[in-house]
Structures are given as structure tokens and as C-alpha cells.
Phi, psi and omega in degrees: 000123177230100183289341176290327180275312182203132181282068182199162173225152187245135178251122180270122181250176179296153180071028177061025176271149179230143175241120185255126181250124183247161182272127176230102178056042176088002182235131177276124183233155180291128176276121182269125179239149177112174184276349183273002180286129181285144180300139180082006185295325181283350187253004183266161183287345176294327183269324175202153184275134174279126179276125182229160180282121186289344181281345181262155177290138179301137181221129185255146171227058186274346185292339181280345180283140184277320186245001177065236188280097185289331178299322175286332175298324175290324179290334183293347175292339177292147186295324184295316180289322176300321179291324178291336178287343180295134183098351178250143177282159178307322178295320178292323178294319179293323178294323178294321174297322176289328177294321178289327176293320178297326178297321180286326177298324182272020174069039169055062171289173175287159179298321177296316180295318180297315180294327176296317180296323177289319183291328185271355182070032180280347180249123183284137173058045185261113178277359181282134180248164176296329180293323176295322179294319178294320179295321178299321179293323181285326185276308185262352181079186177298145180294128186296317182295324181291321179295317182292325188272335189238345182286149177239160179293128179294152179291124181290157182288148181291138180265131178251135177264119184243126177250148179220155179264135178298146180294156182296331180301325180294323178290328183287317185268332184228083180278335177239130180232159176252125181248130177258123186240141178208164178244159178209164179229138175232106181052053177069004173268127187263139180223151173248122183241147179211155177210139178267160184271357184265290180266351179059044174276123184254140175222158182210129180229146179281148177229155179289318179209172185265008181263343182269000000 
């Protein structure tokens, strides 16, 4: 990377492929080359964040984009997203892509907060509707960046220890049993395991060391 020559850096990949990242308003974004690039791909929030003045009320100009959220357009090549698009008109799909793009422009708020802002008129000149937000959720699923940044680990279920008494029939027919005992280690944690040769009941308990 030589910023005196070009304000960009190149990533060399396998197969002699190169990925060139150029500076766009202070953010390095992947430069798309070739005929397969969708129109407007370099201008969507999936490729780079639009820098806005925080003192101004948010204002959208999404109607000029031809394909809306290009990042989702690339994801739409997946079979699951293509299947989810079934039942929606092209206009509804485009509105859903613009709705997901608007979510990223606003720094990825929750779906509930975004719909509240639209419903309350907090965003000036906003062409996004609550219906478009709902369609984006149905087509593309939950937003990945929102899940990674705001989700927490769910509380695991409580573990219950249950003890039972062997049935009396075992004592009547098998008064003497043979137990096979061995020790094992899992990531430096020591355990004592055993199994009998009659009913093949296996048990395992942790131990401090293998000498006791």
C-alpha cells in the first residue's frame, strides 16, 4: 500500500487473484470490476457507510438507486433467499432491499425502533414504509450485523442430577459383579470411569489426581 501513489491497498488471494480496496469518504471499500457488477453497487451501505452530519435530521434519497441494497442482491443468489422472494412482487422486493439499506444507514437499529421512527415521522423525506421493513425481515431474515453486535448468549437450561436405586431383581440374581475401572484425561481434567460386565452400567466422576 502506497498512499502517495494511490489511496488504496491490494489483497493478493489464491489463484493470482487480487482484491483492490479504494478509499470512499474515509472508508476503504472493495472496488468491483467487471461486467457482472450490479448498478449502484458502489453506492450502497453494504459496500461503504455514508457519512452524514449527526446534527442534521436523517434524510434518505433511496429512490434514485436502481437496485437498492446491493449487498443483499449478492446474497439473493443463494437458494434460500430466492425461495423467500417467492410471493412478493418485484416492487415489494426492491422496497425491502431499500428498507434493509436504510437500517444500515441509521447504524443498524432494531426493527422495532426503526418502525417506530418511521411511524412517528422522525425521519425527514423517508420513502421507507413499515411494510417494507416487514418484507425485508421475511425475505432476508434478521440482520446479521445487528445479531452479531447486540445478541447475547441465551441462559442455558438448569442441569438436574437424578439418582436412582437399582431394582431388587439385580441383587437377587447378580450378587457378585465384575467392575472394569480406568482413568482418562480431557484437556488436563482427570476422570475415573467404570463399567460393570453384567448390566453394563457406566459411570464417570472427576478426581483431583490419579494417585488417590
